[in-house]
Structure formats: C-alpha cells, structure tokens
C-alpha positions as CSV (number, residue, x, y, z in Angstrom):
1,X,-97.2,119.2,-200.7
2,X,-95.6,116.2,-199.6
3,X,-96.5,113.0,-201.5
4,X,-95.6,109.6,-199.5
5,X,-94.4,106.6,-201.7
6,X,-95.5,103.1,-200.9
7,X,-91.9,102.2,-200.0
8,X,-91.8,105.1,-197.6
9,X,-95.0,103.9,-195.8
10,X,-93.7,100.4,-195.7
11,X,-90.4,101.5,-194.2
12,X,-92.3,104.0,-191.6
13,X,-94.6,100.8,-190.8
14,X,-91.5,98.6,-190.1
15,X,-90.1,101.3,-188.0
16,X,-93.1,101.5,-186.0
17,X,-93.6,97.8,-185.7
18,X,-90.0,97.3,-184.6
19,X,-90.6,99.8,-181.9
20,X,-93.7,98.1,-180.7
21,X,-91.8,95.0,-180.4
22,X,-89.4,96.8,-178.1
23,X,-92.2,97.9,-175.7
24,X,-92.4,101.5,-177.0
25,X,-95.6,103.4,-177.8
26,X,-96.4,104.6,-181.4
27,X,-98.8,107.0,-182.8
28,X,-100.3,107.4,-186.4
29,X,-102.5,110.4,-187.6
30,X,-103.9,109.2,-191.2
31,X,-106.6,106.6,-191.4
32,X,-104.7,105.3,-194.2
33,X,-101.5,104.7,-192.0
34,X,-103.4,103.4,-189.2
35,X,-104.8,100.7,-191.3
36,X,-101.4,99.8,-192.5
37,X,-99.8,99.5,-189.1
38,X,-102.8,97.5,-187.8
39,X,-102.3,95.0,-190.7
40,X,-98.7,94.8,-189.6
41,X,-99.5,94.1,-186.1
42,X,-101.9,91.2,-187.0
43,X,-99.1,89.8,-189.5
44,X,-96.6,89.8,-186.7
45,X,-99.2,88.7,-184.2
46,X,-98.4,91.4,-181.5
47,X,-100.8,92.1,-178.6
48,X,-101.4,95.9,-178.8
49,X,-104.0,98.0,-177.1
50,X,-105.4,100.8,-179.2
51,X,-106.4,104.2,-178.2
52,X,-108.2,105.9,-181.1
53,X,-109.1,109.7,-181.2
54,X,-110.3,112.0,-183.8
55,X,-106.9,113.1,-184.3
56,X,-105.3,109.6,-184.5
57,X,-104.5,106.3,-182.9
58,X,-102.1,105.4,-180.2
59,X,-100.7,101.8,-180.4
60,X,-99.9,100.9,-177.0
61,X,-97.8,97.3,-176.7
62,X,-99.1,94.8,-174.1
63,X,-96.2,92.8,-172.3
64,X,-95.2,89.5,-173.6
65,X,-94.9,90.6,-177.4
66,X,-92.5,88.6,-179.5
67,X,-89.1,90.2,-179.4
68,X,-89.9,92.6,-176.4
69,X,-87.2,92.9,-173.9
70,X,-88.3,90.7,-170.9
71,X,-86.9,88.5,-168.2
72,X,-88.3,85.3,-169.0
C-alpha cells in the first residue's frame, strides 16, 4: 500500500496546476485530490472546464488563463 504525504500531494497539485497554465489537460482520480486541485484552480483564478465521471475528473483549461502561451 502506498501512502502519500501532504508534501507529495502539494507537489502533485502544483505540477498539475502548472500544466493547466500551459494549456494542458490534467486528470485526477481520488475525490480528495480532485478537491485539492479545485482549490488550487480557485487560488490561481484559472478558467477550467470540468468533466467529472464515476472514475475521476478531467480538468480542461479554457483559453485566456494566466501564464498560458498565447499571442496577445
């Protein structure tokens, strides 16, 4: 059995938030980690579309996010 520490989850959250900022879609399976990512999205004020299923949640970035590669 693998036990994740709080620091591991924070690091994983930060990595997924960074991917969203670059326009990449990310996925999370556990309800706890989905909640952590949602909090990070709110904190960073990212525009993200959610696709929730019984198996997990897809976080799909919407154009115009801070830090996203754009030609503005």
